[in-house]
N, C-alpha and C positions, 0 to 999 in steps of 0.2 A: 942596585937594581931598582929599588923603590924610588930613588931619585929620578932615574931615567923614566920610569912609568909615570911619575908625577909630572915631569917635564913634558912628556908626550901628551898627557891629558890636557895640561894647560895650553900647549901649542894647538891642540885640536880645537879647544874651545875658542881660542883667539882667531882661528881660521874659519870657524863656522860662520855662515852668513847671519847677519843681524836682520831679523824681520819682526814686525810686530803685528799681531792680530791675524786677520784672514788673508789668504793668498789672493792674488789676482787670477781669476778663472776665466778661460776663454777657449774657443774651439779654433783649431789651426790646421793647416795643410803643410806637409813637409816640403821644403824646397830642396835641401840637400843634407846628406849625412857626412859629417867630418870624420868621426871615429866612433868607437863603441859607446861613448857617453856624451857626445856633443853633436848638435845638429842645428840647422837653420830652419825656421818655420815662418809661415805667413799667416797671421791671425785672419780668420774669415772676415770679410768686409773691410780689410785694411790692406793697403799696398806696401806697408812697411814690414820688412823682414826682421826677425828677431833671432839672435843666436842664443841657444839654450844648452844648459848642461844638466844632465839627469842627477837629481838629488839621491844621495845614499849609495852610489856605486862609484867604482873607479875601474875603468876599462883600460886595457893595455894601450900604450902609445902606438901610433900607426906604424912606426918603424921598429917596434918591439915584436918579439915572437908572439903570434896570436893576434896582433893588432889589426891586420887586414880581415881576418876571419871574424873578429868582434864587430868591425864596421859592417861587414856583409850581413851579419846576424841582425844588427839593429836596422839596417836598410830593409831587409826582408820583412821585418816585423812592422815597420811604419810606412814604407813607401806606398803611395796611393791611398792611404788611410786618413780619415779625419781624426785628429788627436784632441782629447780633452786635456787642456793644460792647466795646471795649478802652479802659478809662479810665486816663489817665495823670495823676493829680493834678487840681488845679483852678487856675483863673486868679484874678486879683485881684478879680473880680466874684463869685467863688464858683461859677462854672460848671465842671462837670467837663469836662476836655479829653479828647476821645475820637476814636478811629478807629472808624468805623461801616462794617460790611459787610452788604450785602443781596444775597442770591443769589450769594454768592461774589465780589461786586464791591465795591471800595473806593468809598464814596459820595463822599468828597472828590475823589478822582481823576476820577470821572465828572462832578462839578460843574465842575471846571476844564476837562476835555476838551470839555464842551458850551459852554464860554465863559460860564459863569454865576458864576465866581469866579476870583480870582487865586491863584496859588501864594503862600504867606505870605512876607513880607519881614521879616527875613531868613529864608531857608528852613532848616528843621530837617533835619539829615542823614537822619533816619528818615522824614520826611514832606515831601519835596520833590516838588512837582508841576510843576516848571519845564518839563519836556518836554511835558506836556499843555497847559500855557499857551502855549508856543511854537507848537504845532500849531493850537490854537484861534485864536491871533492870525493865523497865516498863512491859515487858512481863513475868517477874519473871522466867527467864530461868536459868537452871543450878544452879550455886552458889547463884544467886540472888533470888532463890525460898525461901531461908532461910530469916527469919525476919531481922537478923543482921549479914550478912556474914562478917567475919573478914579479912580485907586486909592483905595479906601475910607479908608486912613490919611490921605491928603491931604484928602479930603472932610471927615473928622471934625475935622482940624486947622483947616480953614477955617470949617466950619459948626457944629461940635459934634455932640452926639447928636441923633438924630431923636426920641428919647423924652424928654418933659418930665420934670423931677424930680418925684418923688412928694410929695404934700402930707402933712405929718405930722398 
């Protein structure tokens, strides 16, 4: 058991984004919401769209139970709003890893508090939403209303991606 825990911790550290120093901070408008933790934004004053993933959470895959509801919750929270973006590097898919704030509220924290996403595993020291997840589980909100909601990482391992590979 300790071996497995150590392996998971090491794997988590290897998969965490590498960033140094301060994040890139800007204001943006939402272009579209892909799922409960990924969206496209357009920084104000720029014509270039950016694909972002919310730091510190893992939302269900769009084809997973609760996936469409999670996307709808994120869309309701950010559509038509100006976002304060703090971008901390990028992930292996080229998505910017970001903390988003709307109206003074951390979007990722709100998603977890509403039961629409899990706090990331392993949790980052700076972006842990485990208290929000614990409260959502106790209140049986959103995803946690189900008896055994499946963590997205386990779903992806079992079923793969919901998105078919692009044809060349």
